[in-house]
N, C-alpha and C positions, 0 to 999 in steps of 0.2 A: 337816433333818441340817445340822450345822454345818460350816462350811469347814475343811478339815483342812490343816494346814501342818507341813513337816518341816525340822528345823533342826540344823546341826552347829556346836557350840561348841568351837573349838580352843582348847586350852590348852597352856601350857607352864610349866616351873618354872626360874626363874632366880634364883641366889643364895638359894635356899630359899623364894623367893615365887611364887606362882601368877599368871601373866598369861593374860588371854584375848584372843582376836582378834575385834573387832566391826566394825560398818561404819556408816557415816553415810548416811542415804538421800539420793539425789539429787533434783533437781527444785527448782522455786521455791518451794514450801510449806516445805521443810525448810532451805533456804539459810541462814537466819540463825539457826537453832535448834542448840544443841549439847546442853546438858544435858537428860536425857530423851528424846532424840531418836534415839539409836544403836540398832542392832538386831543380834542374832546373825544371820549368814547363814542365810536360810531361804526356803521358797516353797510354794505350794500343791501338793497332789496329790490324787488321787482315791481314793475308797473302793475298797480291792482292790489299790492300788499298795503296793509295798513302802516303808514310810517311810524305811528306811536308804538304800535307793537313790535316793529323792527327795532326801534330805538331801544326799547327795553330789553329785547333779546341781546341786541349787540353790546349794551352796557353790562350784562349778566356774562357774555362771553369773554369780554375784554377786561373786566374788574374782577370777575368771579364772585360778585356778591349782587343780590337782587337789589335794584334802585329803591330808594324811599319813596313811599307814596305821598309826598308832600304836594302843595299847591303846584299847578302846571302853568308855564307860559309857553305859548305856540309862536314861533318865529316865522316869517315868510321865508320861503325856500332861498337858498343862498347858492350862486353858480361859483364854483371854484376856477381858478386859473386855468386848471386841467379840463374844465368843462363840465365835470361832475357836479350834480345838484345836490346840496345838503338841504334836508328838511330837519330842522333841530327844534328840541324842546328843552325848557329849563324847568328843574325841579328843585325847590327848596327841601333840603334834608341834610342831616348829618350821617356820616358813614364811617365806621371805625376800619381803618385800612390794614389793619392786622390780619393776615392770612389772605390778603388779596392775591390772586393768581389768575393770569390769563390763559385763554386757549393758545394753541401753538400753529405754526406752519412749518411746511418742509421747504427747504431751499439748499441748492447745490453750492457749497461754499469750500474752497474759492471756486468761482466760476470756472467750468471747464475741468474740474478736477475730478468730477464723478462721486464726490463725497456728499451725500445728502445728510444734512443735519436738521434737527428740530429747533425752532426759535419761538418764544413767546411773542404774541402779537403786541402786546404791551410788557415791557419789562420792568417798569414801576409807575405807580401812580402817586399823586401827591396834591395836597391843598396849597392853593397859592392865592394871594390877593390879586385882584383883577389888574393891578398895575404890573405885578411879576409875570401873571399868566400872559399878559401882552407881549411881553419879550420872549416867552417860552413857546407860545403857540406858533404854528406854521402860519404864514402870512394870510392865506386864504380864509382861515377860520377866525381871525381876530375880529372882524365886524359882528360877530356873535357876542363878543364881551361888550360892545358898544350897545348892542341891542338890548342885553341884559340890563346894563347900567340904566338906560333910558326907561326900560319897563319897571324898574324898581324906583325910580325917582318920584313917584307918585305915591309910593307906600308898597307894601307888600301885597302880592295879589291873592286874592282869596279863592281863586277858582280858574278854571281853564278860560282862555279867550280864544 
């Protein structure tokens, strides 16, 4: 059974252009990486758990703010190169990023040193145009931007699909 992950892709429309909220992973491995390193706020959930509830929970944990309650778009599950399956939802809404703070994880660093440090899961979040986000996101999540663009081409969604 593959690992399951739920994601919430927050988007807004500014001056006719779409921007998405993505986060840069924390910790020493990602510290000097930018392009191809960012991620949609997401996290694992267990079989039988509601993916929408999991996506909202993970957004709150990784961004430190409740996700807006705007119109929702449901995407078909997306298999990652690792085999993990992401169930993603897009929600239209604006979010002030002032005070955004992520939960943390413990990691031995440097490896083998015995020194355990706490790192934020997401060390920063930002709003990016879809074009900018395409270069910043990890490769396996980029199809979600295409799905969002396709879903919005017919106009703003009014409700869940």
